[in-house]
C-alpha positions as CSV (number, residue, x, y, z in Angstrom):
1,R,1.3,-17.8,14.5
2,Y,3.0,-15.8,17.2
3,I,-0.4,-14.2,18.1
4,E,-2.2,-17.4,19.2
5,G,-1.2,-16.9,22.8
6,E,-1.9,-13.2,22.9
7,T,-4.8,-11.8,24.7
8,K,-7.0,-9.1,23.1
9,R,-4.3,-7.6,20.9
10,K,-5.1,-7.2,17.2
11,V,-2.7,-7.3,14.3
12,T,-3.0,-4.2,12.1
13,F,-2.9,-4.7,8.4
14,E,-2.3,-1.7,6.1
15,Y,-4.1,-2.2,2.8
16,V,-3.4,0.4,0.0
17,M,-6.5,0.8,-2.3
18,L,-5.4,0.7,-5.9
19,D,-8.1,1.4,-8.5
20,G,-8.8,-1.7,-10.6
21,V,-6.0,-3.7,-9.0
22,N,-7.0,-4.8,-5.5
23,D,-10.3,-3.1,-4.7
24,S,-13.0,-5.4,-6.0
25,P,-15.7,-7.0,-3.8
26,A,-14.1,-10.4,-4.6
27,Q,-10.8,-9.2,-3.3
28,A,-12.5,-7.9,-0.2
29,R,-14.0,-11.3,0.4
30,A,-10.6,-12.9,-0.2
31,L,-9.1,-10.6,2.4
32,V,-11.8,-11.6,4.9
33,K,-11.0,-15.3,4.3
34,L,-7.3,-14.7,4.7
35,L,-7.8,-12.9,8.0
36,K,-10.6,-15.0,9.4
37,S,-8.4,-16.8,12.0
38,I,-6.4,-13.7,13.0
39,P,-7.5,-11.1,15.5
40,A,-7.1,-8.3,13.0
41,K,-7.7,-4.6,12.3
42,V,-7.5,-3.3,8.8
43,N,-6.5,0.2,7.7
44,L,-7.6,1.0,4.2
45,I,-5.3,3.5,2.7
46,P,-6.3,5.5,-0.4
47,F,-3.4,5.5,-2.8
48,N,-1.6,8.8,-3.1
49,S,-0.9,9.2,-6.8
50,F,2.3,10.9,-8.0
51,P,3.7,11.8,-11.5
52,G,4.8,8.8,-13.4
53,S,2.8,6.3,-11.4
54,E,0.7,3.7,-13.3
55,Y,-1.7,3.4,-10.4
56,R,-4.7,5.5,-9.4
57,V,-6.7,5.9,-6.2
58,S,-9.9,3.9,-5.9
59,T,-13.1,5.9,-5.9
60,Q,-14.6,6.7,-2.5
61,E,-17.6,4.6,-3.5
62,T,-15.4,1.6,-4.2
63,I,-13.5,2.1,-0.9
64,N,-16.8,2.3,1.0
65,R,-18.1,-0.9,-0.6
66,F,-14.8,-2.7,0.2
67,R,-14.9,-1.5,3.8
68,D,-18.5,-2.5,4.2
69,I,-17.7,-6.1,3.2
70,L,-14.9,-6.2,5.8
71,V,-17.1,-4.7,8.5
72,K,-20.0,-7.0,7.8
73,A,-17.5,-9.9,8.2
74,G,-16.6,-8.6,11.7
75,L,-13.3,-7.0,10.9
76,I,-12.5,-3.6,12.5
77,T,-11.8,-1.5,9.5
78,I,-10.7,2.1,9.3
79,T,-10.4,4.2,6.1
80,R,-7.4,6.5,6.4
81,R,-7.8,10.1,5.5
82,T,-5.3,11.5,3.1
83,R,-3.4,14.6,4.0
84,G,-0.8,16.6,2.2
85,E,-1.8,15.5,-1.3
86,D,-2.4,19.0,-2.5
87,I,1.2,19.9,-2.0
88,D,2.6,16.5,-3.1
89,A,3.6,15.7,0.6
90,A,1.3,12.8,1.2
91,C,2.6,9.3,2.2
92,G,4.7,7.9,-0.6
93,Q,4.9,11.1,-2.6
94,L,8.0,12.6,-1.1
95,A,10.1,9.5,-1.9
96,G,10.0,10.2,-5.6
97,K,11.5,13.6,-5.1
98,V,14.5,12.5,-3.0
99,T,17.9,12.4,-4.7
100,D,19.8,9.2,-4.0
101,R,23.2,10.4,-2.9
102,S,24.2,7.0,-1.5
103,K,25.5,5.8,-4.9
104,R,23.6,2.5,-4.5
105,K,22.6,2.7,-8.2
106,L,26.2,2.7,-9.2
107,K,26.9,-0.8,-7.9
108,H,24.6,-2.1,-10.7
109,V,26.4,-0.3,-13.5
110,K,28.8,-2.6,-15.4
111,E,32.3,-1.4,-16.0
112,V,33.0,-0.9,-19.7
113,P,36.6,-1.6,-20.7
114,I,38.3,1.3,-22.3
115,T,39.9,0.7,-25.6
116,W,42.3,3.0,-27.2
117,V,42.5,3.6,-30.9
118,I,45.6,5.2,-32.3
């Protein structure tokens, strides 16, 4: 509750819209309830799909309906515009194409004892 003493500053919440996962009217109302005592601004972010992802972007109609519920409840709500999706460079898409050269994955590999057969 660090914001209680603040003046007119709002906390920004980033909300990624996932089709059929978190984009229903009931979930919009639950978000309103969660944020009702917080001076908040909500950025709705359409999900940027990428190969191998099990998630899809919510339809524009669904995003608009979700946004309307938040706005009617008095929350400042912005729908982010996606950019770079046509070249797989949108937010979150580049991470899947980066090669991990830090060898972090190797620390989870178990050592297998070598046995010699003569």
